[in-house]
C-alpha positions as CSV (number, residue, x, y, z in Angstrom):
1,M,50.8,100.9,-23.8
2,S,49.2,99.4,-26.8
3,E,49.6,95.8,-27.7
4,E,51.6,96.6,-30.7
5,N,54.2,98.5,-28.6
6,L,54.8,95.7,-26.1
7,P,58.4,94.4,-26.0
8,A,58.9,91.2,-27.9
9,V,59.0,88.0,-25.8
10,P,62.0,86.0,-26.9
11,P,60.9,82.5,-28.1
12,T,61.5,79.6,-25.8
13,P,64.5,77.7,-27.0
14,H,63.8,74.3,-28.3
15,K,65.0,71.5,-25.9
16,R,66.0,68.4,-27.8
17,R,64.7,65.2,-26.4
18,K,67.4,62.9,-25.1
19,R,68.6,60.5,-27.8
20,Y,68.0,56.8,-27.2
21,S,71.3,54.9,-27.9
22,G,70.0,52.5,-30.6
23,K,67.3,49.9,-30.3
24,N,69.0,48.1,-27.4
25,P,71.3,50.3,-25.5
26,R,73.8,48.3,-23.3
27,R,74.3,50.9,-20.6
28,F,71.9,50.6,-17.6
29,D,71.5,54.3,-17.2
30,E,70.8,54.8,-20.9
31,K,67.8,52.5,-20.9
32,Y,65.5,55.4,-19.8
33,K,62.6,54.1,-22.0
34,E,62.5,51.0,-19.8
35,H,62.7,53.0,-16.6
36,G,59.0,53.6,-16.6
37,H,58.9,56.3,-19.3
38,D,57.8,54.3,-22.4
39,P,55.0,51.8,-22.1
40,E,55.5,50.6,-25.6
41,T,59.1,49.7,-25.0
42,I,58.2,48.1,-21.6
43,A,55.6,46.0,-23.3
44,K,58.0,44.8,-25.9
45,V,60.6,43.8,-23.2
46,I,58.0,41.9,-21.3
47,A,56.7,40.2,-24.5
48,S,60.3,39.0,-25.2
49,G,60.4,37.2,-21.9
50,K,62.7,39.7,-20.2
51,T,62.2,42.1,-17.3
52,P,62.4,45.9,-17.9
53,V,65.3,47.5,-16.1
54,G,64.6,49.1,-12.8
55,T,61.6,46.9,-12.3
56,H,60.9,43.4,-10.9
57,R,58.2,40.9,-12.1
58,P,56.7,38.9,-9.1
59,I,57.0,35.2,-9.6
60,M,54.2,32.6,-9.1
61,V,51.7,35.1,-7.9
62,A,48.6,32.9,-8.5
63,E,50.2,30.0,-6.7
64,I,51.2,32.1,-3.8
65,L,47.8,33.6,-3.4
66,N,46.3,30.1,-3.6
67,V,48.4,28.7,-0.8
68,L,48.3,31.8,1.4
69,A,44.6,32.5,0.9
70,P,44.7,36.0,2.4
71,Q,41.3,37.1,3.9
72,P,39.8,40.4,4.8
73,G,40.8,41.6,8.2
74,E,44.0,39.5,8.4
75,I,47.6,40.5,9.2
76,A,50.1,39.8,6.5
77,V,53.9,40.2,6.3
78,D,55.9,40.3,3.1
79,C,59.4,39.6,4.5
80,T,61.1,40.5,1.2
81,L,59.3,43.5,-0.1
82,G,61.5,44.2,-3.1
83,Y,59.6,46.0,-5.9
84,G,56.3,45.3,-4.1
85,G,54.7,43.1,-6.8
86,H,53.5,40.4,-4.4
87,T,52.4,42.9,-1.8
88,Q,50.3,44.8,-4.4
89,E,48.4,41.6,-5.2
90,I,48.0,40.5,-1.5
91,L,46.9,43.9,-0.1
92,P,43.5,44.0,-1.8
93,K,42.6,40.6,-0.4
94,L,43.1,41.8,3.2
95,L,40.6,44.6,2.9
96,P,38.6,45.7,4.6
97,G,40.2,45.7,8.0
98,G,43.5,44.0,7.2
99,K,47.1,45.2,7.2
100,L,50.4,44.2,5.6
101,L,53.9,44.9,6.9
102,G,56.6,45.0,4.3
103,L,60.3,44.2,5.2
104,D,63.3,44.9,3.2
105,A,67.0,45.5,4.1
106,D,67.8,47.4,1.0
107,P,67.9,51.1,1.9
108,I,68.1,52.1,-1.8
109,E,65.0,50.3,-3.0
110,L,62.7,50.4,0.1
111,P,61.8,54.1,-0.2
112,K,61.0,53.7,-3.9
113,T,58.7,50.8,-3.3
114,E,57.0,52.5,-0.4
115,A,56.3,55.5,-2.6
116,R,55.0,53.3,-5.4
117,L,52.5,51.5,-3.0
118,R,51.4,54.8,-1.5
119,A,50.7,56.1,-5.0
120,A,48.7,53.0,-5.6
121,G,46.4,54.0,-2.8
122,F,47.7,52.0,0.2
123,D,48.1,54.3,3.2
124,E,49.7,53.7,6.5
125,S,46.5,52.3,7.9
126,V,46.9,49.2,5.6
127,F,50.6,49.1,4.7
128,T,53.8,50.0,6.5
129,A,57.4,49.6,5.4
130,H,60.2,48.4,7.6
131,R,63.9,48.4,7.0
132,S,64.9,44.9,8.2
133,N,65.7,41.6,6.7
134,F,63.5,38.6,7.4
135,A,65.5,37.5,10.4
136,G,64.2,40.6,12.2
137,L,60.5,39.6,11.8
138,P,59.8,39.1,15.6
139,Q,61.2,42.6,16.3
140,V,59.2,44.2,13.6
141,L,56.0,42.5,14.8
142,A,56.8,43.7,18.4
143,T,57.2,47.3,17.3
144,Q,53.7,47.2,15.8
145,N,52.2,45.5,18.9
146,I,51.3,42.5,16.7
147,S,51.5,39.2,18.4
148,G,51.4,37.1,15.2
149,A,50.6,37.2,11.5
150,D,48.0,35.2,9.6
151,V,50.0,35.3,6.3
152,I,53.8,35.4,5.8
153,L,55.6,35.5,2.5
154,A,59.3,35.3,1.9
155,D,60.8,35.5,-1.7
156,L,64.5,34.7,-1.3
157,G,65.5,35.7,-4.8
158,V,67.6,38.8,-5.5
159,S,65.4,41.4,-7.1
160,S,65.8,42.4,-10.7
161,M,66.5,46.0,-9.6
162,Q,69.6,44.8,-7.8
163,I,70.7,42.4,-10.5
164,D,70.2,45.0,-13.4
165,D,72.0,47.9,-11.7
166,P,75.8,47.4,-12.3
167,A,76.6,49.8,-9.5
168,R,75.3,47.2,-7.0
169,G,77.9,44.6,-8.2
170,F,75.5,41.6,-8.6
171,S,75.7,41.4,-12.4
172,V,77.8,38.8,-14.3
173,K,77.1,40.6,-17.6
174,L,77.7,44.3,-16.9
175,D,80.8,45.7,-15.3
176,G,80.6,47.3,-12.0
177,P,82.3,47.4,-8.6
178,L,82.4,43.9,-7.0
179,D,80.1,44.7,-4.1
180,M,77.0,42.5,-3.9
181,R,75.7,43.9,-0.5
182,M,72.0,44.0,-0.1
183,N,72.5,46.9,2.3
184,P,75.5,48.9,0.9
185,Q,75.8,50.7,4.2
186,R,76.7,47.6,6.2
187,G,79.4,44.8,6.0
188,Q,82.2,44.4,3.5
189,P,81.9,44.1,-0.3
190,A,82.6,40.9,-2.1
191,S,86.0,42.2,-3.3
192,A,87.2,42.6,0.3
193,L,85.7,39.2,1.4
194,L,87.4,37.4,-1.5
195,Q,90.8,39.1,-0.8
196,K,90.6,37.9,2.9
197,T,89.5,34.4,2.2
198,S,91.9,31.4,2.1
199,P,91.8,28.8,-0.7
200,A,90.5,26.2,1.8
201,A,87.8,28.4,3.1
202,L,86.8,29.4,-0.5
203,V,86.5,25.7,-1.5
204,E,84.1,25.2,1.4
205,M,82.1,28.3,0.5
206,L,81.7,27.4,-3.2
207,V,80.6,23.9,-2.4
208,D,78.2,24.7,0.4
209,F,76.7,27.8,-1.1
210,S,76.5,26.9,-4.8
211,D,77.4,23.2,-5.3
212,E,80.3,24.4,-7.5
213,P,82.0,21.3,-9.0
214,N,85.1,23.3,-10.0
215,A,85.7,24.6,-6.5
216,A,89.1,23.0,-6.1
217,T,90.3,24.4,-9.4
218,L,89.0,27.9,-8.8
219,S,89.9,28.5,-5.2
220,P,93.7,29.0,-5.6
221,V,93.1,31.4,-8.5
222,L,90.5,33.5,-6.8
223,A,91.2,33.3,-3.0
224,G,93.3,36.2,-1.6
225,K,93.2,38.1,-4.9
226,H,91.9,41.6,-5.4
227,F,89.2,42.0,-8.1
228,A,88.0,45.6,-8.4
229,S,85.1,44.8,-10.8
230,T,82.6,42.1,-11.7
231,L,83.8,41.5,-15.2
232,A,87.5,41.2,-13.9
233,L,86.3,38.3,-11.7
234,A,84.1,36.7,-14.3
235,T,87.0,36.9,-16.8
236,T,89.4,35.2,-14.4
237,I,86.9,32.4,-13.7
238,R,86.4,31.6,-17.3
239,A,90.2,31.7,-17.9
240,A,90.7,29.2,-15.1
241,L,88.4,26.8,-16.8
242,P,89.6,26.6,-20.4
243,R,88.3,23.2,-21.1
244,L,84.7,24.1,-20.4
245,G,82.4,25.3,-23.2
246,Q,80.9,28.8,-23.1
247,D,77.6,27.7,-21.5
248,A,79.3,25.6,-18.8
249,A,81.8,28.4,-18.0
250,D,78.9,30.9,-17.7
251,L,77.2,28.6,-15.2
252,A,80.5,28.4,-13.2
253,V,80.6,32.3,-13.2
254,R,77.0,32.5,-11.9
255,R,77.6,29.9,-9.2
256,V,80.7,31.7,-7.9
257,F,78.8,35.0,-7.9
258,Q,76.0,33.3,-6.0
259,A,78.3,31.9,-3.4
260,L,79.9,35.2,-2.8
261,R,76.6,37.0,-2.6
262,I,75.3,34.5,0.1
263,A,78.6,34.9,2.1
264,V,78.6,38.7,1.9
265,N,75.1,39.0,3.1
266,D,75.2,36.1,5.6
267,E,72.1,34.8,3.8
268,F,72.0,31.3,5.2
269,S,72.4,32.4,8.8
270,A,69.6,34.9,8.4
271,L,67.5,32.2,6.7
272,D,68.1,29.7,9.5
273,T,67.1,32.3,12.1
274,F,64.0,33.2,10.2
275,L,62.9,29.5,9.8
276,R,63.5,29.0,13.5
277,Q,61.3,31.9,14.5
278,L,58.6,31.3,12.0
279,P,56.1,29.2,14.0
280,A,56.1,31.7,16.9
281,S,55.5,34.6,14.4
282,L,52.3,32.9,13.0
283,N,48.9,33.0,14.5
284,P,47.1,29.6,14.9
285,G,46.1,28.5,11.5
286,G,48.4,31.1,9.9
287,R,50.1,30.3,6.5
288,V,53.6,30.8,5.3
289,A,55.0,30.6,1.8
290,I,58.6,30.6,0.8
291,L,60.1,31.0,-2.6
292,T,63.7,29.7,-3.0
293,F,66.0,29.8,-6.0
294,H,68.8,27.3,-5.4
295,S,69.2,23.9,-3.6
296,G,70.9,25.3,-0.4
297,E,67.9,27.4,0.4
298,D,65.3,24.8,-0.5
299,R,67.0,22.2,1.6
300,R,66.9,24.4,4.6
301,V,63.2,25.3,4.1
302,K,62.3,21.7,3.5
303,K,64.1,20.4,6.7
304,S,62.7,23.1,8.8
305,F,59.2,22.6,7.7
306,A,59.5,18.9,8.3
307,A,61.0,19.3,11.8
308,H,58.3,21.7,12.9
309,F,55.6,19.4,11.4
310,S,57.0,16.5,13.4
311,A,57.0,18.7,16.6
312,G,53.4,19.5,16.1
313,L,54.0,23.2,15.4
314,Y,52.7,23.0,11.8
315,S,49.5,21.1,11.0
316,E,50.3,20.9,7.2
317,I,53.3,21.3,5.0
318,S,53.7,21.0,1.2
319,D,54.4,17.5,0.1
320,E,56.3,18.6,-3.0
321,V,57.7,21.8,-4.3
322,I,55.5,23.9,-6.6
323,R,57.3,25.1,-9.7
324,P,56.4,27.9,-12.1
325,T,54.3,26.9,-15.0
326,A,55.9,26.4,-18.5
327,A,54.1,29.6,-19.7
328,E,55.6,31.7,-16.8
329,Q,59.1,30.3,-17.4
330,H,58.7,31.3,-21.0
331,S,57.4,34.8,-20.4
332,N,59.9,35.4,-17.4
333,S,63.1,33.5,-17.7
334,R,64.1,34.6,-14.2
335,S,61.3,32.5,-12.7
336,A,62.8,29.2,-14.0
337,P,64.7,28.1,-10.9
338,A,62.0,29.1,-8.4
339,K,60.6,26.6,-5.9
340,L,57.7,27.3,-3.6
341,R,57.0,25.5,-0.3
342,W,54.2,26.3,2.3
343,A,53.3,25.4,5.8
344,R,50.2,26.0,8.0
345,R,50.6,26.7,11.8
346,A,48.7,24.3,14.1
347,R,45.7,25.7,15.8
């Protein structure tokens, strides 16, 4: 058959590119340009001092590398792997011959981060991912036949991927189910916890977990009540504090959300366990660095480091907290409350 007699091939129908909802779409799932697809948009978001949705910017990287001083051939553990930003900076310092174990309790984000680090060239000989929170550190080391680590990092902040996704229920700005579980497959959501909590118990929770000065006013309004969504809870908190200005009311909302998140995930119990086990998880001369984001966490780290130093288990501890530089706080507003403390295991 000649070329001119060939049957006509129908043209491929034009597929219109997905429309971007304005310059600044509000819906999380509409911000596809920030979800790794448009470098120009991502650069603009970062330049504005914000974090692109679906990502996380590691905090105080230079300061952490300075105090941990990872060396070739050493064993490191990132106890809060998150997006993998700190791990990606530490791993090259361990090569050749070293290895890093990444721990994270979040079953949604952990596979994504592992795939991201594999794509960056880190195979299983130098990096392994483990679904566990930091309280499970000794068990993870044991499964790898590792007696102790030379470098341990724990970043106790909630990752931006969790905060930005309204489906996770951490956000005070976007509506979503009132959940807040780091591992959605375990435990009860914040809505169920709040509905079961008495006013007296909620006062104690708000004071202990977030230093909330309005705890006595808020507790009878919130305790034992059902809130299906994050914005329903936030609206009720603001309505219960009519004399506060908007900024003060917003702070109260964030403190209540913080206290509920800590309670839902039993964060302080896990942190206390982690701090108690730390010296035995470090090799002689090993270094640990911990990033905290509120006073309750920092107090626990400070007291634990001091107690283990007095007992001779640590040879050095940080005298003062290390804070993000003014430049970092300007470029990444989520770094502002961060405090870094470190310790060195005695030889």
